[in-house]
N, C-alpha and C positions, 0 to 999 in steps of 0.2 A: 811857604816855598814858593818860587817864580816855577813856572808852569807854561809849557808851549800849548797851545792850541789848535787841534788840526780838526779839519768837515771834511766827513766823508759823507755818502751819496745814503740819505734814511732808510732808500730798501731799494733791492733789487741785486742782481748779479753783482755789482760795480760793489757794493756793500759786503757782499760775504767777502769776496776777494780782499779787500781791503782789512777789514777784521783778521783775515787771515794770515795775508802780509807782517800785522801787528804783532799778532800771536806769535809769529817764528822768527818774529826779532824780538822774544821773550820779552813782550811788552804784556801784560795782562790787562783787562780792561772792564770793571765793573760797571755792569748794564742790567739794570732788568725792562721788560717788554714792556715799547712802547715810549720806554725813554729817550729822550732831546738831546741831554747833554750826560757825561759820565766820564771818573776820574781810571785813570790807570793808579793800581795799588805798586806800582817798583816799578815807576817811570815817570818822569815829569811831566804828564801829559792829561791835560784835559779833552775830550773828544767832541763834537758837535757833530749830533744827527741831521742833514739840512739837505733840503730839494736839490737834484742837482744843477739846475738852472739858477738857484740862489746864493751858488757858492760862491763865482768870481767878485759879487757885490761885496759881501764879506771879508772877500780877500783886500778886495780896495781899499773900504775903509777900515780897516786893521780889527776889525772882531775879530780874526780868527789869525792864526800866522801863517799857517799851513792847511793846503787841502791833498786829497788823492781825488783827481775828477782826471773825466774822460778829455785828451786833447781836445776832441771837436767842441765840447763847450766853450773850451778858454779861447778858439779860434772864430764862434760863434758871440761870444759874450765877453770874454776877454781878454783881447788880443792885445791890452797894453800891458797884460801879467808875465811875469813871468815862471818857469820850471825849473827846477835842480836835477833830477834823475825821471828817465823814463821806468818804469814798471814793469811793461812785458807781458801784463793780462790785459782783460776789457778790450781785444782788438774789433776792431770792426770798419768799416770804408761810410761813407759818405757819399751818395752815389744819387743819380738822375734815373727814372725809371718810368718806362711809359706804357701802357695796354700791349699786351705782346699782339695782337692785331695792328700794331702801329707799323709801316714800316721806317721803321727807322735809319737816317744814312749817317747826319754829321749833329753837331750841339748847336749847329744854326738852325736845326729844325726846328726848336725853339722858340726860334723869334716870333712875338706876339700871343706868345699860345699861354693856359695858364697853368701854376705852377704850385701845386698845393704844398706846405713847409715847415717845419717846426726851425729852419735855422735859413732864416731871411739872407739876411749876412752875408753867408756861406755864400747860397745861390748867388746873390745879388753880385759879389764880389767877385765870383767864377764866372759865371756871365760877362761880366764886363769883360773882362781878361780875351775873350771872346767875340767880345762883339755884338752882345746878343742882350735885346730886351725883350723882358717875358713881364706878365702881371702875376704876382707871386701872391698867393693867397693864406697867411697867415692862420695854423692849428696845432693847437694842444694836443697831441695824441690822435693814434688812426689815419692818421695820415693815405693810409693804403686803400680807404676803402673812397677816397676824394672821385679818382677818375671810373669808378662802378656808378657814381648817386651823379655824375655830370658836372661834380663841382670844377673841376681842372682835368687838364688836358696828360699831366703830367703830375710827380712827387720828386722830391727829394727829401730825403731818411737816410736814417741808418740802416745799413747791411751787414748782417754777421753771416748767415749761412744763408740766405736766402730763401728761406722756406715762406717767409711771410711773403713777399712779393710772388709766390708761387700759388702760393692759397687764394692771391688775390688779381690774379691772372696778367699779373705785372714784369716786364723783363726789364733789366739792370742795363742801361745806357751810357753814362759813363758815371767814373770814378773821380769824384772833384779831389777826395782828399783819405787818406788813409788813419786812424787813428787809433792810440791804447792809452792807458791811464799814466799819467804824470803826478809828480808832486810837486804841486805849486805854490810858489813862496807871495807873501803878502807882502808891497812896496812896504809897508810901517814894520817889520817884524825888531823888535829891537835887537841890539849888542847882545844880552844874555838871552835871548831865547834864539838867537843866532849860534849859540854856544853846544843849546840844548839840540836845536837842528844839524849840527855837526855831529853829534851823537846818534843822532838817528841814520843820518845819512849811513854813516860807518856798520850799521849795523842793517841798514838796507840792502848795499851794497852785497855785503856778506852775505844775505842769504840769498840774492837775485844770481851773484856767481855759481851758486850753489845749484841753482834750480838747472843753469845752464850747462853741469857738469855729471859725469860717472865715474864712480872711484872703480878704477879696474886693476884684479890682479891675477896675475897667468904667470904660468910655469914654461921658460922656457932652453932646449939645449945650450950649452956653451959655448958651440961653436956658430950658433945661430944671434947670441946677444948684441953683438953691434946691428943687425940689419933690421933686427926687430927694436930694437931703441930707436934705430932711425925714424922709424914709420909711427915714433909715440910725438903729438902735441903738446907733450904735458907743460904743466909748468915753467919748473925751469929744468932737471934732470929727474927719471925717473930715477926709483930706488930699488936697487939691486942685492938679494939677499939669494945665499947659497942654498940649498937643497941637502937635505940628509942623504942623498941619493947622489952619485958623484954623475960631475959632467952636466948637470941641473940646476936653475937659479929661479927664482922667483923673483918675477918683475912685479914692481906698483907703480902706478899712475894715474894721471888724471886727463881725462876724455870728454872734447867740447859734444853734448847728445848731439848736434846739429853732425857732426863729422862722424859718429858712433859707430854706426854699421860699417860705413863704408872701411875706417878703419880694422875694426874686428875683423871681417875678411879675409884684408891684406895679409893682419897677423897668423888668420890660422893658415894660408898659404906657406908662410915664410914658418911654419912648425912650431908654434903655442898652445900651449894644451891648457886643461883644467883653466878655465878662463870665467873670474866670477865679477860680477857686474853689479854694484852697491850706490844707492843715493846717497847725496851727500847732503847732509842737516845745513852747515855753514862753512863759507870756505873764504878767510882771513886771509890776506897777503900782506 
């Protein structure tokens, strides 16, 4: 049987989120501790556990067909590669940072300065658009320590919460790009495996759509139904069912989680009662 070959990060948060996504897609992976290759027992898929920085080359060579990878890694090492889905997790920024004592005014302050980074291509391209030339020191890991030991005047690195910068007496001064996990696709994927990819994308889209939504049930007085329904940004039209108590109806709908609290407040103002909110496991349109 033909199987699609997917690469995911060998360890770390991206690995955990990737495995969780596949699990939510109903894909069970048989893998033991320290295993670098595993198969699914209920979907035509093989999983390769690889170093994040190596994944673009595996895609380019056609060793794997798809990969869950940070967009920042594609920008740095795989600009020729494409992705089919943004996955909504492992969000971060790639930023420039300097010591807190440095009086920063603009990106021009990096002219002629030393920058330690694991993202030389990203830094070089960004500074070029600003007309700035800097001396790049390529470091793999522990970039934040470079200014403290006199190796660099500033750094470029991934920033999530900013706590690592804070602990190393650094401050973020320029956000070069924002990133999240994406589903990257090999240019050498076969037509047969594209069909499997289509099935996987269908599952992923259903899971991601559900993660962005809440299922809401509420009771509403019939005289306020039209007003309450007008407030609901549902998929097509809310479901309205009569209650045993005359003059009342039950309304069922789906609300985007980003608009949830604002909508709930408006519903309460218009007389909605007994509002129940439930997570959605999958949402197929």
